[in-house]
C-alpha positions in Angstrom: 0.1 -0.1 0.0 2.6 2.4 0.8 5.0 1.6 -2.3 1.4 2.0 -4.2 1.1 5.5 -2.6 4.7 6.9 -3.6 3.9 5.2 -7.3 0.8 7.7 -7.6 3.0 10.7 -5.6 5.9 10.2 -8.6 3.1 9.5 -11.5 3.4 13.5 -12.2 7.0 13.3 -12.6 7.3 11.0 -16.0 4.8 9.3 -16.8 3.6 11.9 -19.3 6.9 11.0 -21.2 6.1 9.5 -24.8 8.4 6.1 -25.2 7.3 6.0 -28.7 9.6 8.5 -29.5 13.1 8.0 -30.7 15.5 9.2 -28.0 12.9 9.8 -25.6 13.3 6.7 -23.1 11.6 3.3 -22.7 12.8 -0.4 -22.6 14.9 -0.1 -25.7 16.4 3.1 -24.6 17.6 1.3 -21.5 18.9 -1.5 -23.0 21.0 0.2 -26.2 24.4 0.0 -24.4 25.3 -3.4 -22.2 25.3 -3.3 -18.4 28.4 -4.6 -18.4 29.8 -1.8 -20.7 27.4 0.7 -18.5 29.2 -0.1 -15.4 32.8 0.2 -16.6 32.5 3.7 -18.3 30.2 4.6 -15.3 33.3 3.8 -13.0 36.6 5.4 -15.1 34.4 8.5 -15.7 32.7 9.1 -12.4 36.3 8.5 -10.6 37.6 10.9 -13.6 35.2 13.4 -12.1 36.1 13.1 -8.8 39.6 13.6 -9.8 39.2 16.9 -11.6 37.4 18.0 -8.9 40.0 17.6 -6.3 42.3 19.1 -8.7 40.5 22.0 -9.4 39.5 22.8 -5.1 43.0 22.8 -4.8 43.5 25.6 -7.1 40.6 27.7 -7.0 40.8 31.1 -5.8 38.8 34.4 -5.4 42.1 36.2 -4.9 42.1 39.0 -7.7 38.4 40.0 -7.0 38.7 43.2 -3.9 35.3 43.6 -3.8 31.9 42.0 -4.1 30.3 45.1 -4.0 29.9 47.4 -7.6 29.6 51.8 -7.6 27.6 50.4 -11.2 25.4 48.3 -9.5 22.2 48.2 -11.3 19.4 46.9 -9.0 16.4 47.9 -11.2 18.0 46.0 -14.3 18.7 42.5 -12.0 14.8 42.7 -10.9 13.2 43.1 -14.4 15.6 40.3 -15.6 15.3 38.2 -12.4 11.3 38.9 -12.9 11.8 37.7 -16.8 14.0 34.6 -15.9 11.5 33.7 -13.2 8.3 34.5 -14.8 9.7 31.8 -18.1 10.9 29.2 -16.1 7.7 29.5 -14.1 5.8 29.0 -17.5 8.2 25.8 -18.3 7.4 24.3 -15.0 3.9 24.4 -15.7 4.6 22.9 -19.3 6.5 20.2 -17.7 3.8 19.6 -14.8 1.0 19.7 -17.2 2.1 16.9 -19.3 3.2 15.1 -16.2 7.0 15.5 -17.8 8.7 17.0 -14.2 11.7 14.9 -14.6 12.9 16.8 -17.6 13.6 19.9 -14.9 17.0 18.1 -14.0 18.5 18.1 -17.7 21.2 21.0 -17.1 20.2 23.8 -18.8 17.0 24.3 -16.1 19.7 23.7 -13.6 21.5 26.4 -15.0 18.0 28.6 -14.8 17.4 27.7 -11.2 21.4 28.9 -10.5 21.1 32.2 -12.6 17.8 33.0 -10.5 19.9 32.5 -7.1 22.5 35.2 -8.6 19.9 37.3 -9.2 17.9 37.5 -6.2 20.6 37.1 -3.6 23.0 40.2 -2.9 26.7 39.6 -4.1 28.7 37.8 -1.8 31.5 35.3 -1.7 28.9 32.6 -2.8 27.4 34.7 -5.9 31.3 35.0 -7.2 32.1 31.1 -6.3 28.6 30.3 -8.3 28.8 32.7 -11.1 32.5 31.7 -11.9 31.5 28.0 -11.8 28.4 28.5 -13.6 30.0 30.6 -16.6 31.9 27.2 -17.3 27.9 25.3 -17.9 26.9 27.3 -20.8 27.9 25.3 -23.5 24.7 23.2 -23.4 22.7 26.3 -23.8 24.8 27.4 -26.7 24.2 24.3 -28.1 20.6 24.0 -27.7 20.2 27.6 -29.4 22.4 26.2 -32.3 21.2 23.0 -32.5 17.6 23.2 -31.4 15.2 20.0 -29.8 11.8 20.8 -30.3 10.1 18.0 -31.7 8.5 17.0 -28.4 7.2 20.6 -27.5 3.4 20.6 -28.9 1.9 22.8 -26.4 1.3 26.5 -27.8 4.2 28.6 -27.0 5.9 25.8 -25.7 8.9 26.1 -28.2 9.0 29.7 -27.7 9.4 29.4 -24.3 12.6 27.2 -25.1 14.0 29.8 -27.0 13.3 32.8 -24.9 14.8 30.7 -21.8 18.2 29.8 -23.1 18.3 33.1 -24.9 18.4 34.5 -21.2 20.7 31.9 -20.0 23.3 33.4 -22.6 22.5 36.6 -21.6 21.9 37.2 -18.2 26.2 36.2 -16.9 27.3 39.2 -19.6 24.5 41.5 -17.8 26.4 40.3 -14.4 29.5 41.3 -15.7 29.2 44.4 -16.3 28.2 44.8 -12.7 31.7 44.0 -12.1 32.5 43.0 -8.1 31.2 39.4 -7.5 29.9 38.7 -10.6 33.2 38.3 -12.6 35.5 35.0 -14.2 38.8 34.1 -13.7 42.0 35.0 -15.6 41.8 33.4 -19.1 44.8 31.2 -18.3 43.4 29.9 -15.4 41.6 26.6 -16.3 41.1 25.6 -12.1 37.2 26.7 -12.2 36.6 25.0 -15.8 38.1 21.8 -14.2 36.1 22.0 -10.8 32.8 22.4 -12.9 34.0 19.8 -15.5 34.2 17.0 -12.5 31.3 18.4 -11.0 29.1 17.9 -14.5 30.7 14.6 -14.7 29.4 13.4 -11.2 25.9 15.0 -12.1 25.8 13.2 -15.2 27.1 9.5 -14.7 25.6 9.0 -11.3 22.7 11.3 -10.8 21.2 11.6 -14.1 21.7 7.9 -15.7 21.0 6.4 -12.6 17.7 8.5 -12.4 17.2 7.8 -16.1 18.0 4.2 -15.4 15.3 4.1 -13.0 12.4 6.0 -14.7 13.4 4.8 -18.5 13.5 8.7 -19.3 16.4 9.2 -21.1 18.0 11.9 -18.9 20.3 14.5 -20.7 20.6 11.4 -23.3 22.7 9.4 -20.4 21.3 6.0 -21.6 20.6 6.1 -25.6 22.1 8.4 -28.4 19.7 11.4 -29.7 18.3 11.3 -33.1 20.6 13.3 -34.3 23.9 12.2 -32.6 26.8 12.1 -35.1 28.3 9.6 -32.7 25.4 7.5 -32.8 26.1 3.7 -31.9 27.5 1.6 -28.9 30.4 4.1 -27.9 28.1 7.2 -28.0 29.0 8.1 -24.7 32.6 7.7 -25.1 32.7 10.2 -28.3 30.4 12.3 -25.9 33.1 12.6 -22.9 35.9 13.8 -25.3 34.0 16.4 -27.4 31.6 17.8 -24.5 35.4 18.1 -22.1 36.4 19.9 -25.2 33.8 22.4 -25.4 33.4 22.8 -21.7 37.1 23.5 -21.8 36.5 26.3 -25.2 33.0 27.8 -24.5 33.6 29.3 -20.9 36.7 30.6 -21.7 35.5 32.1 -25.0 32.2 33.4 -23.8 34.1 35.1 -20.8 36.8 36.9 -22.9 34.7 38.0 -25.8 32.4 39.3 -23.0 35.2 41.1 -21.5 35.9 43.0 -24.8 32.5 44.9 -23.9 32.7 45.1 -20.2 34.1 48.7 -19.2 37.9 48.4 -17.9 37.1 50.2 -14.9 34.5 47.2 -13.8 37.1 44.7 -14.7 39.7 45.9 -11.9 37.2 46.1 -8.7 38.9 49.2 -7.5 36.3 50.1 -4.9 38.6 50.6 -1.3 35.4 51.3 0.5 34.2 47.3 0.3 38.1 45.8 -0.1 38.0 42.0 1.2 40.7 41.6 3.4 43.9 39.4 2.7 43.4 35.6 3.3 39.7 35.5 2.5 39.7 35.2 -1.1 40.2 31.6 -1.4 36.9 29.5 -1.9 38.0 26.1 -0.4 
């Protein structure tokens, strides 16, 4: 009786997922890769992810930030972006809830949306600085989603439009925050410690959480159990190929995005020269 009650409670999370659509999920999708191969790949890439996290934690630093706040803060702009992002994400949640597909909210772009809502709502702080730097290296998914959109399963009115608006906001908001300076800055171009830390966290998130839930729910979360129909590396080893090309993408896109944004951010906002709010030495390490 208790298990039946739990099952009914979880119905709205994944029972609406259409397994007849290729790449959406189902028994055939879950069985795409042999179990032995799944276990080996998971063990190898989880170990790699934890190693990247440990190395990243050893070297990350906030020592280049001299203040959390900025004289050029724009509270009105933050409120407008917060309202827009929250509204669009709320509509997206409504779509998922009404179609009993809330499990898709665990996909990385939705997680990045939640992170950005936090950054817009919370005051500038050390935590904001850490979260901002990490999330910049998770923007590649939104950029790829705009370049290669997957909207064939979005059948409700305005569902496709919400998809594009949400991903566009994900790309624009970090640049807006960078213009505020202070906590919302990226590390020096040649510092890859934050990138490595984020990559390790993404590995653990995908190979432990997303893959585990995908197997339990028969839903192909972020293509962790079978390839997308448009995957150019479609085949048994598509996940190994994905690790290679997504690692390169994360390494390149975050740095390239940061470099391009810096070209359009006033120089004085990158120098963090507000002496009244200067952070004392010895309190800048994030570890």
